[in-house]
N, C-alpha and C positions, 0 to 999 in steps of 0.2 A: 078553705086554705087552699092554695094556688097548687101544690106541691105534695105531691105524696113521701112520708117520713117513714125509714124504718123505725124499729124498736130502739135503735142504741141511739138516732138521732132524736126520737122525741124523749128518751129520756135525759138525753144533755140540755135541750130546751128547758125541759121542768128542773132541772137542776140549776142552770143559770138563771130562770124567773126566780128562784128562793134565794140565789146570792144576793147578797145586799148590794152588794156594789158592781154587779155586773150589770150595765145600762141596756134599755130595750134595742138602743140603735146597734150594742154589741150584737144582739142576736138576730137582727135584722141583716147586717153585715155577714154573719157567718150561715144563717138557715134563710135569709128573705124573707120573715114575717114579722110584718111590724106588730106593732103593741096591741091592738085588738085582735090581730090572727092569734098572739101569744096564748091574751087572755080566751079567746074559744077555745083554742088547743086543751088548755088545763082545763076549763070546765070540761071537758069531754073527757080528758085522762085521770083528773082525782076526783075522789070523793067528794060529794058535797060538801061536808066539813070540813076537808082539807081545803078546798077550793076556796069556801069564807074566810078559814083563818090565812090564806096568801093573800085575799083581796084586801083583808083588813089591816095587816103587813105592809102591803106596798103602797096602799092608799095613801097619797102624797109625799112620799117619801122620794127627797130629791135625788138621791144617788142611783134612783134607778132611770133618770133622764140626764143623758148629758148636757143639755142647757141649764140644768138646774143647778148642776154641781158646781161646789165653790172652789174647786180645785181644777187646774187643767188638764197636768198630765201627772204620771206616778200613782203610786197608792199610798193612802194614810198608814204612817206606822207611827207606834207610840214610842213615847220618847224612851221608854223602860224597856224596849225590845231592843234584844241583843242583835250585834251587829254579825253577819255571816260573810264568811272568807274563806274561799277555797273549799267551800262544802264543810268545814267545820266551825263550830260556834266559839268565838274567841271569850274569854273570860274577861270580867271587868276590873 
């Protein structure tokens, strides 16, 4: 790893890696770590069972790579999700 990370940055990288829709490219932009460096970081920081669980979850997941996503911008939103207007959830 090219940079030294403090505990807050390390925790945030782990959190972003576990999020389904956060791409490795987003982690690179924010922290300068490419995919392999993120994998190595998680291998060092997580328990072996947790790392194996994460790898199984991420393996082949299209949302973790910007080039493989089916949508270009924005976020996925369920059709049943309520609209949020001015910090109040509007009723149907």
